[in-house]
N, C-alpha and C positions, 0 to 999 in steps of 0.2 A: 593380230597386227603386230608387225616388225619392232619387237623392242628395242632395235638399233635404230630407229627414226625417232621415236620419242626418248627424251630422258626422263627416268623412273619417277622425277621428283616436282612432275609437270602437273599430270591429272590432279597428284592433291593439289597442288599450288591455285589450282584454278577452283577447285573446291573448297577451295579455304573461306573463313567468314572473317573480315579484314575488321578495323574499326572500332572494333568494343572494346572495353577498358580494363586495361589489365588488372586481373585480382591480387598481385601482388604489391603492385603501386599503384594502385586505385588513389589515392593523395597525390602524387605527384603531378606536374606541370605536364610531362609530355607520358603520359600514361594509355594512350589511342595504340591497339596491338595496328598494325601498318608494318610490319618487317615480316621475312620469312626463311626462312635456311633453308639455305637449297642439302646442305649435310643430314639435317637431323628428320628433312621433310614431316616434320611435328604442326602444330599448332602455331595461328601467328603469335605473335609476342612484341612488347613495347620498346623504346629506345633501351629502359634501363636492362630491362633484358638482355638484350643484344651486350651490352659490356660485360655482364657477367658470365652468363652463359655460351656466348657464342663468339664470342671478340675473336678468333683463328678460324671462323668458319665464312662461307660463300652464304652472305646473303642480300638478298633485296628489296626496297622500298617501296614498298603500295602506295599509289597517291590516289587524290578520290576527283573526279570530273562528272559534276550533273548525275550526282548519285552513283557513277558505275567507278569499279575499280581501274584503273591505268597504272603502267608502269614503263619507265625511261628509257625509252631505244639505249641510249649509252650503258643503262645499268645490265639489263635483258641481253643482249644482241653480245655479251661476255660471253654467257655460254648456252646460246641458244641462238640457232639459223631463225629469223625473221621477215627472212627473204617469202613476198608474195602475203602481206597483211599490212593493211591499209595505216598509215601514221599520220598524226595528227600533231598541231603545236597548241600546244595548250601551258598559258603561262610563260614562254620564252622556251621551251621544253619541248621537244619531239618525243611523242608516247605513243605504247599502244593501249587497247582494253584488249582486260585478259579475257574477258568472253561476251558472246553477241547481245547486244540489245535488242531488245521487241521495235518494231518500228509500221506502223502502217504499211498496208501492200503500195512498193516505188511507182509514181505516175510515170505516166507516157514520154520518154524522151530521155529517161537515164540510161547514159550510156556505160557505167557499169555498175555491177552489182555483184554481193558474195554470193560465193557458187555454192554455199550450206545456205545460208536464212535469208540471204535474197536481199539482202539491205543494201538499197544505194551508196556507194563508193562515191568518193571527191575524184579518185586517181585510177588508173588501171590495175589495181590487184585483184588476187583471188577471193579473200578475206578479210572479215570487217575487222575480225579479233583473234588470239592466241588459241580459243577456245573454238574457233570453226575450222584454225587451220587443222587441230587435234584431229576435228572430225573428218576433212579432208584427208589426211594421214591416216585415217580408219578406213575412210571407205575406199579409196582410189589408191595409195600406195605410192601415187604418183608426186608428192613433197615429203618433205624431210625436215626436222629440228636440228639434226645432230651438226657438228660445226666440225668435224675432224678433216674432212677436205677442204673446208673452205682456210682450217688453221694451217692447213699446210702450206698453199697457197698464197696464205700471210705472213707467215714467219718471217722470211726472208726481206721484203719488203716495206717495211713497217715505213721508214722513211724517205720510201720512192713515191712517185706522182702516183702507179696503180694503185696501190694503198688509199691513199686520199679521193680516188674515183671510187673505190667499193666505201668506203664511208658516207660518201656523199651519195651514191646511189642507195644507201641502206635508209636516208634519210634523216641521216645525222647533223646537228646543228653546222655551217659551215665555218664556223670560226674555231671549231676544234684544233682548226690547223693555222693560225694564222700565218701572213708567210713571214718571214725573218725579215727583219728591218734592214739595213746596212748598216757596215761596223762604221763607229765614228771615225775622222779623221785624226789619222794617228798625231797625238802632241807629239811626238820626236823628230818630226821635218822643223818642227816651228824656231826661229831662231832668238834665243833669247838673249836679250840687254846684257851689256857687263854688268857684274855685280859691282857695286857701291858700298863703302862700309858708313855706317852712320859717325857725323864729326862727333869728335869727343868733348866730352864739358871740360870749361876751363877751370 
């Protein structure tokens, strides 16, 4: 497998166990280990560990949906090319599943299925999860997770229309780029009345 197609931390992320209780902060309110550091490539950790040990690192937060681990598209697409992977909207956020979810054989008439595990998909994507895309890269080499080519194309056009189209194609929430409201009317043109002094007391 070409290492250039897959970042070094991805396999570690996909095999990490999340949502255990942090041993260091087990009595704290937010002690669930649902964070992963892309710089350290270690185990999952909690909110408090992030503040103390991973303050300036690249960290992604993992969430849960029906007992499966998901990550927000808006977080992971900063570091990973997620094209070809089915996205879902859960609690108003666009997410990707980390790993495949076992499913009974798809019924007849299913239009789209995952190339790797055969799971039925809602839209014409190639993979149901990041894990299946990883397997697709290993098998065929015709997909990639690297952002280098994508970033070069996006660099000078963050404020342009094409950048917005890119984000919408990737499945980001459309309200990330709300339309700019027109400027309020200038008050300089409004003519004010002649100021009057208050009458002096007698």
